[in-house]
TIDO-479554 format. One record per residue (C-alpha): x, y, z; residue number from 1. Coordinates in Angstrom, 1 decimal, decimal comma, m for minus. Layout:
! residues N
R      xx      yy      zz  num
R       X       Y       Z  NUM
...
! end
This chain:
! residues 641
R      xx      yy      zz  num
R   111,4    97,8   109,4    1
R   108,5    99,2   111,4    2
R   105,4    99,3   109,2    3
R   103,0   102,0   108,8    4
R   100,0   102,5   106,8    5
R    98,9   104,0   103,7    6
R    95,1   103,6   103,6    7
R    93,9   104,5   100,2    8
R    90,5   106,0   101,1    9
R    87,2   105,0    99,8   10
R    86,2   106,2    96,4   11
R    85,9   110,1    96,0   12
R    82,2   111,4    96,7   13
R    80,9   112,2    93,4   14
R    79,1   115,1    92,6   15
R    75,4   114,3    92,0   16
R    72,6   116,6    91,9   17
R    68,9   115,0    91,7   18
R    68,2   115,3    88,1   19
R    64,7   116,9    88,4   20
R    65,7   119,6    91,1   21
R    68,9   120,3    89,0   22
R    66,7   121,2    86,1   23
R    64,8   123,6    88,1   24
R    67,8   125,9    88,3   25
R    70,5   124,9    85,6   26
R    69,4   126,8    82,4   27
R    72,7   126,2    81,0   28
R    74,3   128,2    83,5   29
R    77,8   127,4    84,3   30
R    79,0   126,3    87,4   31
R    80,6   129,0    89,9   32
R    83,6   126,8    90,5   33
R    85,4   124,1    89,1   34
R    85,6   121,6    91,6   35
R    82,8   121,9    93,9   36
R    79,3   123,6    94,1   37
R    78,4   126,3    96,5   38
R    74,9   126,3    97,9   39
R    73,4   128,8   100,6   40
R    70,8   127,8   103,1   41
R    67,7   130,1   103,5   42
R    65,7   129,5   106,6   43
R    62,0   129,8   106,8   44
R    62,3   133,7   108,3   45
R    64,3   134,8   105,2   46
R    62,0   133,1   102,6   47
R    59,1   134,7   104,2   48
R    61,1   138,3   104,0   49
R    61,5   137,5   100,2   50
R    57,6   138,2    99,8   51
R    58,9   141,7    99,6   52
R    60,2   142,1    95,9   53
R    62,4   145,0    97,3   54
R    63,9   143,3   100,1   55
R    64,7   140,4    98,0   56
R    66,1   142,0    95,1   57
R    68,3   143,8    97,5   58
R    69,5   141,0    99,7   59
R    70,4   139,2    96,4   60
R    72,5   142,1    95,3   61
R    74,1   142,1    98,6   62
R    75,4   138,3    98,1   63
R    75,6   138,3    94,8   64
R    78,2   141,0    94,7   65
R    80,6   139,4    97,1   66
R    79,8   135,6    96,5   67
R    79,4   133,4    93,7   68
R    76,8   130,5    94,2   69
R    75,0   127,7    92,5   70
R    72,2   126,6    94,5   71
R    69,7   127,7    97,7   72
R    67,7   125,5    99,9   73
R    64,5   127,2   100,8   74
R    63,4   126,0   104,1   75
R    59,7   125,4   104,9   76
R    59,5   125,2   108,7   77
R    61,4   125,9   111,6   78
R    60,6   126,3   115,1   79
R    57,0   126,7   114,7   80
R    56,8   128,7   111,4   81
R    55,7   127,5   108,3   82
R    56,4   128,8   105,0   83
R    53,4   129,4   102,7   84
R    52,9   128,0    99,3   85
R    52,9   131,5    97,8   86
R    56,3   132,6    99,3   87
R    57,9   129,3    98,4   88
R    56,9   129,6    94,8   89
R    58,0   133,2    94,4   90
R    61,3   132,5    95,8   91
R    61,9   129,6    93,8   92
R    60,7   131,3    90,6   93
R    63,3   134,2    91,5   94
R    66,4   132,1    91,8   95
R    65,7   130,0    88,9   96
R    65,1   133,0    86,6   97
R    68,7   133,5    87,6   98
R    70,0   130,2    86,7   99
R    70,3   129,4    90,4  100
R    69,5   125,5    91,6  101
R    66,9   125,3    94,2  102
R    65,8   122,8    96,7  103
R    64,0   122,7    99,9  104
R    65,2   122,3   103,5  105
R    63,4   121,6   106,7  106
R    64,5   122,1   110,2  107
R    62,4   119,9   112,8  108
R    63,4   122,5   116,0  109
R    60,9   123,4   118,3  110
R    60,8   126,7   119,9  111
R    63,9   126,9   122,3  112
R    63,4   126,1   125,7  113
R    65,8   127,7   128,7  114
R    68,3   128,4   126,2  115
R    68,6   125,0   124,9  116
R    67,7   123,4   121,7  117
R    64,3   121,4   121,6  118
R    63,0   118,8   119,3  119
R    59,9   117,9   118,4  120
R    58,1   115,5   121,0  121
R    57,7   112,4   118,6  122
R    55,3   110,6   121,0  123
R    52,8   113,6   120,8  124
R    50,3   113,5   117,7  125
R    50,4   117,3   117,5  126
R    54,4   117,1   116,9  127
R    53,8   113,8   114,8  128
R    51,8   115,8   112,4  129
R    53,7   118,6   112,3  130
R    56,8   116,5   110,9  131
R    54,5   114,9   108,3  132
R    53,2   118,0   107,1  133
R    56,4   119,6   106,8  134
R    57,8   116,8   104,7  135
R    55,1   116,9   102,6  136
R    54,9   120,8   102,2  137
R    58,7   120,3   101,0  138
R    58,2   117,4    98,7  139
R    55,3   119,5    96,9  140
R    57,4   122,3    95,8  141
R    60,9   120,7    95,4  142
R    62,5   117,5    94,0  143
R    65,2   117,8    96,4  144
R    64,8   118,2   100,5  145
R    67,5   118,4   102,9  146
R    66,8   117,8   106,6  147
R    68,8   120,6   108,7  148
R    70,5   118,7   111,7  149
R    67,5   119,1   114,2  150
R    66,4   115,6   113,4  151
R    67,1   114,2   116,3  152
R    64,8   113,3   119,7  153
R    65,9   115,1   123,2  154
R    62,4   115,6   124,9  155
R    61,7   113,6   128,1  156
R    57,8   114,5   128,4  157
R    55,7   111,7   130,3  158
R    54,5   110,0   127,1  159
R    58,3   109,6   126,1  160
R    58,8   108,1   129,7  161
R    56,1   105,7   129,1  162
R    57,0   104,6   125,5  163
R    60,6   104,1   126,6  164
R    59,4   101,1   128,7  165
R    62,5   100,0   130,1  166
R    64,7   100,6   127,3  167
R    67,8   103,0   127,4  168
R    67,3   106,1   126,4  169
R    69,7   105,5   123,4  170
R    68,0   102,4   122,1  171
R    64,4   103,9   122,5  172
R    65,6   107,0   120,5  173
R    67,1   105,1   117,9  174
R    63,9   102,9   117,3  175
R    61,8   105,8   117,4  176
R    63,6   107,9   114,9  177
R    63,9   104,9   112,3  178
R    60,2   104,8   112,7  179
R    59,6   108,9   112,3  180
R    62,2   108,9   109,3  181
R    60,1   106,2   107,7  182
R    56,6   107,0   108,4  183
R    56,4   110,5   108,9  184
R    59,2   111,9   106,4  185
R    59,9   109,5   103,8  186
R    56,6   108,0   103,0  187
R    54,6   111,0   103,0  188
R    57,2   113,3   101,0  189
R    57,2   110,4    98,2  190
R    53,3   110,1    98,2  191
R    53,5   113,7    97,3  192
R    56,3   113,9    95,2  193
R    57,7   110,3    93,8  194
R    60,3   112,3    92,4  195
R    61,6   113,8    95,6  196
R    65,2   112,9    96,9  197
R    65,8   113,3   100,7  198
R    68,9   114,3   102,2  199
R    69,7   114,2   106,0  200
R    72,3   116,5   107,3  201
R    74,1   114,9   110,3  202
R    76,0   117,4   113,0  203
R    79,3   117,9   114,1  204
R    78,7   116,1   117,5  205
R    79,1   112,6   115,9  206
R    80,3   111,0   119,1  207
R    77,1   111,2   120,7  208
R    74,4   110,3   117,9  209
R    73,3   107,3   119,2  210
R    72,2   109,1   122,2  211
R    69,9   111,4   120,7  212
R    68,5   109,1   118,2  213
R    70,9   109,8   115,1  214
R    71,7   106,6   113,3  215
R    74,5   106,5   111,0  216
R    73,4   102,7   110,3  217
R    70,1   102,0   109,4  218
R    68,5   105,3   109,6  219
R    71,5   106,9   107,3  220
R    70,5   104,1   104,4  221
R    66,7   105,0   104,5  222
R    67,6   108,3   103,2  223
R    68,6   109,1    99,6  224
R    71,6   110,8   100,6  225
R    73,5   112,2   103,9  226
R    75,1   115,6   104,3  227
R    77,9   116,4   106,8  228
R    78,1   119,4   109,4  229
R    81,8   120,6   109,3  230
R    81,4   123,4   111,5  231
R    83,9   123,2   114,4  232
R    84,3   126,9   115,2  233
R    86,4   127,9   118,3  234
R    88,1   124,9   119,6  235
R    88,9   126,5   123,0  236
R    85,6   128,4   124,1  237
R    82,7   126,6   122,5  238
R    80,6   124,1   124,1  239
R    82,0   120,8   122,7  240
R    85,6   122,1   122,2  241
R    85,8   120,7   118,6  242
R    89,2   120,5   117,3  243
R    90,0   122,1   114,0  244
R    90,8   119,0   112,2  245
R    87,4   117,6   112,4  246
R    86,2   119,8   109,6  247
R    88,2   117,5   107,5  248
R    88,0   114,3   109,3  249
R    84,0   114,1   109,6  250
R    83,4   114,7   106,1  251
R    86,0   111,4   105,3  252
R    84,3   109,6   108,1  253
R    80,7   110,2   106,4  254
R    81,9   109,5   102,8  255
R    82,8   106,1   104,4  256
R    79,4   105,8   106,0  257
R    77,7   106,7   102,7  258
R    80,5   105,9    99,9  259
R    79,9   106,5    96,2  260
R    78,3   109,9    96,2  261
R    76,0   109,1    99,1  262
R    77,7   112,1   101,1  263
R    76,4   115,0    99,3  264
R    78,3   118,0   100,7  265
R    79,7   119,7   103,7  266
R    78,0   122,6   106,0  267
R    79,8   125,3   107,6  268
R    78,4   128,2   109,5  269
R    80,4   131,5   110,8  270
R    79,3   131,2   114,6  271
R    81,2   131,2   117,6  272
R    84,7   132,5   115,8  273
R    87,0   134,8   117,5  274
R    88,8   135,8   114,3  275
R    87,8   135,5   110,4  276
R    90,5   133,2   109,5  277
R    88,6   130,3   111,5  278
R    85,7   130,7   109,6  279
R    87,9   130,0   106,3  280
R    89,7   127,2   107,8  281
R    86,5   125,4   108,2  282
R    85,7   126,3   104,3  283
R    89,1   125,1   103,4  284
R    89,3   122,0   105,4  285
R    85,9   120,9   104,1  286
R    87,0   121,3   100,6  287
R    90,5   119,3   101,3  288
R    88,2   116,6   102,2  289
R    87,0   116,6    98,7  290
R    83,2   117,4    99,6  291
R    81,3   118,0    96,0  292
R    79,2   120,6    97,4  293
R    79,4   123,0   100,4  294
R    76,6   124,8   102,0  295
R    76,7   128,0   103,9  296
R    74,5   128,7   106,4  297
R    73,0   130,9   106,3  298
R    71,2   133,5   104,2  299
R    70,5   136,0   106,7  300
R    74,0   136,3   108,0  301
R    75,4   136,7   104,4  302
R    72,9   139,6   103,6  303
R    73,8   141,6   106,9  304
R    74,6   144,9   105,9  305
R    77,0   145,0   108,5  306
R    80,8   145,2   107,9  307
R    82,8   142,0   108,9  308
R    84,9   142,6   111,8  309
R    88,7   140,7   111,4  310
R    88,5   139,8   114,8  311
R    91,2   138,7   117,4  312
R    93,9   138,3   114,8  313
R    96,4   141,1   115,9  314
R    99,3   138,5   116,7  315
R    99,6   137,6   112,9  316
R    97,1   140,2   111,0  317
R   100,3   142,1   109,6  318
R   101,5   138,8   107,9  319
R   101,0   137,4   104,6  320
R    98,7   134,5   105,5  321
R    96,7   132,5   103,4  322
R    93,4   134,5   104,5  323
R    94,8   137,7   103,4  324
R    92,4   140,5   105,1  325
R    93,4   143,2   102,8  326
R    92,9   140,8    99,7  327
R    89,4   139,9   101,1  328
R    88,4   143,3   101,4  329
R    89,3   144,2    97,6  330
R    88,0   140,8    96,4  331
R    85,1   141,1    93,9  332
R    83,4   138,2    92,3  333
R    84,0   137,7    88,4  334
R    81,0   139,6    86,6  335
R    79,7   141,2    89,8  336
R    79,2   144,7    90,2  337
R    80,3   147,1    93,0  338
R    78,1   149,2    95,3  339
R    77,1   145,9    97,3  340
R    78,2   147,6   100,5  341
R    81,0   146,8   103,2  342
R    82,6   143,5   103,1  343
R    80,5   140,9   105,0  344
R    80,6   137,1   105,5  345
R    79,7   136,6   101,9  346
R    82,9   138,3   100,9  347
R    84,9   136,3   103,4  348
R    83,4   133,0   102,0  349
R    83,7   134,1    98,1  350
R    87,4   135,1    98,6  351
R    88,2   131,9   100,4  352
R    86,5   129,7    98,1  353
R    88,0   131,0    95,0  354
R    91,5   130,8    96,5  355
R    91,5   126,9    96,9  356
R    89,5   126,2    93,7  357
R    92,6   127,0    91,9  358
R    94,3   123,9    93,0  359
R    91,7   121,4    94,2  360
R    91,6   119,6    90,8  361
R    95,3   118,7    91,3  362
R    94,7   116,8    94,2  363
R    94,3   113,1    94,4  364
R    92,2   110,7    96,5  365
R    92,4   111,4   100,5  366
R    94,9   109,2   102,4  367
R    94,8   108,4   105,8  368
R    95,7   105,8   108,8  369
R    92,9   103,8   109,0  370
R    90,8   104,1   112,4  371
R    87,6   102,0   113,2  372
R    84,5   103,7   114,9  373
R    81,7   101,1   114,9  374
R    78,2   102,3   114,5  375
R    76,6   103,8   117,8  376
R    79,8   103,8   119,5  377
R    81,6   106,3   121,8  378
R    84,7   106,4   123,9  379
R    88,1   108,7   124,0  380
R    85,5   111,5   122,4  381
R    86,7   113,2   119,3  382
R    90,4   111,7   120,1  383
R    91,3   111,4   116,2  384
R    90,6   115,1   115,9  385
R    93,4   115,9   118,3  386
R    95,6   113,3   116,6  387
R    95,0   115,3   113,5  388
R    96,0   118,4   114,9  389
R    99,4   116,5   115,7  390
R   100,0   116,0   112,2  391
R    98,7   112,5   111,9  392
R    96,2   112,2   108,8  393
R    93,4   109,7   109,8  394
R    90,5   108,3   107,7  395
R    87,9   107,3   110,1  396
R    85,6   104,2   108,9  397
R    82,6   102,6   110,6  398
R    83,5    99,1   109,3  399
R    86,5    97,0   110,4  400
R    89,0    98,0   107,7  401
R    90,8    94,5   107,5  402
R    92,7    95,4   104,3  403
R    94,5    98,1   105,9  404
R    98,2    97,2   106,9  405
R    98,1    99,3   110,3  406
R    94,7   100,1   112,0  407
R    94,2   102,9   114,9  408
R    91,5   101,9   117,5  409
R    90,5   104,1   120,2  410
R    87,9   102,9   122,9  411
R    85,1   103,3   120,7  412
R    86,2    99,9   119,1  413
R    85,1    98,1   122,1  414
R    81,7    98,6   121,2  415
R    82,6    95,8   118,6  416
R    82,0    92,2   120,4  417
R    84,6    90,7   118,5  418
R    87,2    93,3   118,5  419
R    89,8    91,2   120,2  420
R    89,3    88,4   117,4  421
R    89,9    91,1   114,7  422
R    92,7    92,5   116,4  423
R    94,2    88,7   116,6  424
R    93,3    88,3   113,1  425
R    94,9    91,3   111,7  426
R    98,3    90,4   113,6  427
R    98,4    86,8   112,3  428
R    97,8    88,2   109,0  429
R   101,3    90,1   109,5  430
R    99,7    93,5   109,9  431
R    99,9    96,0   112,7  432
R    97,3    97,4   115,2  433
R    97,5   100,6   117,2  434
R    95,3   100,5   120,2  435
R    95,2   103,7   122,9  436
R    95,4   103,2   126,5  437
R    91,7   104,1   126,6  438
R    90,7   101,0   124,6  439
R    93,5    99,1   126,9  440
R    91,5    99,9   129,8  441
R    88,1    98,8   128,5  442
R    89,4    95,6   126,9  443
R    90,9    94,3   130,4  444
R    89,5    90,9   130,8  445
R    88,2    90,7   127,5  446
R    90,8    88,4   126,0  447
R    93,6    90,8   125,1  448
R    95,8    89,4   127,6  449
R    96,0    86,4   125,3  450
R    97,8    88,8   122,7  451
R    99,9    90,8   125,5  452
R    99,8    90,7   129,4  453
R    99,4    94,5   130,2  454
R    97,8    96,3   133,1  455
R    96,0    99,5   133,0  456
R    96,5   100,2   137,0  457
R    94,3   103,4   137,2  458
R    97,2   105,4   138,8  459
R    98,6   108,2   137,2  460
R   102,2   109,7   136,8  461
R   102,8   113,6   136,1  462
R   105,6   113,2   133,2  463
R   108,0   116,2   132,1  464
R   110,8   114,4   130,7  465
R   110,6   111,8   127,8  466
R   113,4   109,2   126,3  467
R   112,9   107,2   123,1  468
R   115,1   104,5   121,8  469
R   114,3   100,7   120,7  470
R   115,5    98,1   122,8  471
R   117,8    97,8   126,0  472
R   119,9   101,0   126,9  473
R   119,6   104,6   128,3  474
R   117,5   105,9   125,4  475
R   117,8   109,1   123,6  476
R   116,4   112,6   125,0  477
R   113,2   113,8   123,5  478
R   112,9   116,8   125,4  479
R   112,8   120,0   123,6  480
R   116,2   121,8   124,1  481
R   115,7   124,7   125,9  482
R   112,3   124,2   127,0  483
R   110,9   122,7   130,0  484
R   107,6   120,9   129,2  485
R   104,8   121,1   131,6  486
R   103,7   118,1   133,6  487
R   101,1   115,7   131,9  488
R    99,1   113,1   133,6  489
R    99,5   109,8   131,8  490
R    97,8   106,5   132,8  491
R    99,9   103,9   134,3  492
R   100,3   100,9   132,2  493
R   102,3    97,5   133,8  494
R   104,1    95,5   131,2  495
R   106,6    92,5   131,5  496
R   110,0    93,8   130,7  497
R   111,4    92,2   127,9  498
R   108,1    90,7   126,5  499
R   106,8    94,6   125,5  500
R   109,2    97,4   124,8  501
R   108,6   101,0   125,4  502
R   109,9   102,8   122,0  503
R   108,9   106,4   123,6  504
R   108,7   106,8   127,5  505
R   108,1   109,2   130,1  506
R   110,0   109,8   133,0  507
R   109,0   111,6   136,5  508
R   111,1   111,6   139,5  509
R   112,4   108,0   138,9  510
R   109,1   106,7   137,7  511
R   108,6   105,8   134,3  512
R   105,6   105,3   131,9  513
R   105,1   104,0   128,3  514
R   104,1   106,8   126,1  515
R   104,4   104,3   122,7  516
R   104,7   100,5   123,9  517
R   105,1    97,7   121,4  518
R   104,7    93,8   121,5  519
R   105,1    91,4   118,6  520
R   102,2    88,9   118,1  521
R   102,5    86,1   115,2  522
R   103,4    88,2   112,0  523
R   102,2    91,4   113,3  524
R   103,2    94,3   115,8  525
R   100,8    95,6   118,4  526
R   101,2    99,4   119,6  527
R    99,8   101,0   122,7  528
R    99,5   104,5   122,4  529
R    99,5   106,3   125,9  530
R    96,8   108,8   126,0  531
R    96,8   111,7   128,5  532
R    94,2   112,3   131,0  533
R    93,4   115,5   129,0  534
R    93,7   114,7   125,4  535
R    94,5   118,4   125,3  536
R    97,7   117,8   126,6  537
R    98,9   116,1   123,6  538
R    99,5   119,7   122,1  539
R   102,2   120,0   125,0  540
R   104,1   117,1   123,9  541
R   107,7   118,0   122,9  542
R   108,2   118,1   119,3  543
R   110,9   115,0   119,3  544
R   108,2   112,8   121,0  545
R   105,5   113,6   118,2  546
R   108,0   113,2   115,7  547
R   109,1   109,8   116,9  548
R   105,4   108,5   117,2  549
R   104,7   109,6   113,6  550
R   108,0   107,9   112,7  551
R   106,9   104,5   113,9  552
R   103,1   104,7   112,8  553
R   103,8   106,4   109,5  554
R   106,9   104,8   108,6  555
R   106,1   104,0   104,8  556
R   103,5   106,7   104,7  557
R   104,3   108,6   101,5  558
R   104,7   111,9   103,6  559
R   105,1   112,6   107,4  560
R   105,7   115,8   109,4  561
R   108,0   117,2   112,0  562
R   106,3   120,1   113,3  563
R   104,7   121,3   116,3  564
R   101,4   120,8   117,2  565
R    98,3   122,3   115,7  566
R    99,7   121,7   112,4  567
R    98,0   119,1   110,2  568
R    98,8   117,1   107,1  569
R    96,1   116,1   104,2  570
R    97,7   113,6   101,8  571
R    96,5   112,2    98,6  572
R    97,2   109,5    96,5  573
R    99,0   111,2    93,7  574
R   101,7   112,5    95,5  575
R   100,2   115,7    96,6  576
R    99,9   116,7    99,9  577
R    98,7   120,1   102,2  578
R   100,3   121,3   105,3  579
R    98,0   123,5   107,1  580
R    98,8   125,4   110,6  581
R    96,3   126,5   113,2  582
R    98,9   128,2   115,0  583
R    99,1   131,7   115,6  584
R   102,9   132,2   115,1  585
R   104,9   131,2   112,0  586
R   105,8   127,2   112,4  587
R   108,9   125,9   110,9  588
R   108,1   122,7   109,1  589
R   109,9   119,5   107,9  590
R   108,2   117,2   105,8  591
R   110,0   113,6   105,0  592
R   108,6   112,2   101,4  593
R   109,0   108,5   100,3  594
R   112,2   108,4    98,1  595
R   115,8   109,1    98,2  596
R   115,9   111,7    95,9  597
R   112,3   113,0    95,6  598
R   111,5   116,5    94,4  599
R   108,9   118,8    95,8  600
R   107,1   121,6    94,3  601
R   104,5   124,3    96,1  602
R   101,7   124,0    93,8  603
R   100,3   127,5    94,2  604
R   103,6   129,3    94,1  605
R   105,4   127,0    91,6  606
R   108,6   127,3    93,8  607
R   110,4   124,1    94,0  608
R   112,1   123,4    97,5  609
R   115,6   122,3    98,1  610
R   116,0   119,1   100,0  611
R   117,7   119,3   103,5  612
R   119,9   117,1   105,5  613
R   118,2   114,1   106,5  614
R   117,7   112,2   109,6  615
R   116,4   112,6   113,3  616
R   117,1   110,4   116,2  617
R   114,1   108,2   116,9  618
R   112,9   108,0   113,4  619
R   112,2   104,8   112,0  620
R   114,4   103,9   109,0  621
R   113,8   104,1   105,3  622
R   114,6   105,7   102,2  623
R   113,2   109,4   102,1  624
R   114,0   112,9   101,4  625
R   113,8   115,5   103,8  626
R   112,5   119,2   103,2  627
R   111,9   122,3   105,4  628
R   110,1   125,5   105,3  629
R   108,4   128,3   107,3  630
R   104,5   128,4   107,6  631
R   102,9   131,5   108,4  632
R   100,0   131,6   111,1  633
R    96,7   130,2   110,1  634
R    97,8   129,6   106,6  635
R    98,4   126,3   104,4  636
R   100,5   125,1   101,6  637
R   100,2   122,8    98,9  638
R   102,8   120,6    97,8  639
R   103,3   117,8    95,1  640
R   106,2   116,4    92,9  641
! end
């Protein structure tokens, strides 16, 4: 039987709050939600506006009438603006009197230049003094402080160029920001307030951190905790084209960077979304990852008096979806009054959060295919997020997960100088490895040929037809009936016939290319997963192809999908799982659950699903039960025994 992985994630992050900071706002007040805390980040401009009691009271009523929340982060500095002591103390007193926890925040951003984000220049004495002063101000007023995700370094001034002194920009910035964290933030803050706990929020562009001085290794361990930027926004139009699954994956990744409660929560904003459902999806996926706290950025957007617009959701707005616009408009938090104006972002957040709080406690610890991304690495950027949108649950980890029975390795794994030896070690231990074509390209000439002799030729093949079968023979056609797939450019991989075997192959004008290749080495199996030139073309693969790939990579996984692209799976160790569709039309979903007579119940509706006939050509063998259901657009369903 082909082996797959059921990697138990590292321990669920514990919801922890700095003792002194928590006491500032607890006052015996019950938590707003059962399974997580909700915080709102208040930028310095909003803090200063709260000096007017009428403005402050009106804003509080606007939010509290639409959203229950537990905590606020009051910012002390951003883009050249400091909050004054009186404004901070007045706002702090106001929230504490209402049972709201209060913490501090700092955004180390300089005034924007040329439309780009600009950081402080940490070679300039003036900017270093601003950094130190902001840390001291925050610590003087709060026992808990979070740095917004501007604590990176992107200036290239003449002093920077001189200080770089022959080092790469990456190495120079990593070293400088470790020094800045210690000498200009942590030491000054702790000198002012020995009780202070400082959290650093890392942003969503994790593949590129090291080039700007962000360091998930040494720097992250200097701080008392880290926080996760879960904003993915629109996946087709924004700068980074971050895929929807990242709102889940990045929190799991950072949870493995700082386990046992060191990853304090996830952060979401409402920006760059074409439809309101996209905002809700980011909130949900953060909590599906088991975040103990979620921070909403920011107070100014949540208090806006403007009515929220539904956006471009005409294609599915008339259907009963997980984000029900009409139900959201009617939503009122328990105990809140009316007269708070038209529904805004706060009402969308409150409705979405209360909805998932009802079942989050039923979920176990997250499970996923172990994928290794070493510290300071990059390569095949954000590829795991695309694979997550193909229904492959991923647990991204900064340490090599030698305990996992199957490990997925992308090109970023080549940053580990011992990666080939580690691959050999897994295979000789009877475990399996999946490498991508990108990693194969990088490892040529670095010893991988001692395992299997493959060549990444550099040529491309435009594939439109697909076949799958193990061993010799014509194979089984994996094209989608009645639908012609668009041509997809795949790298050509040369292999020796009867040494390595293609499990799934693409064909173009009598020319073949492996899509999923295997070779046995010692007691294990090495797979090569061929990635298109454009990873977004993964979504264009025929469903029988992705079904076959899941069958091999998840043969023993407790649940796997048979679904079109842009449908994700979130699995947990107690047999529960969530299927979420990011598609704009209903999706027919099949799930394969371990066990010959497994039972499945919708944990939200209570409905028990009837088993369907089993088996699809190309699936790995095993005793499993099949179920089918239809999932509405931009919706999720929660299942368990």
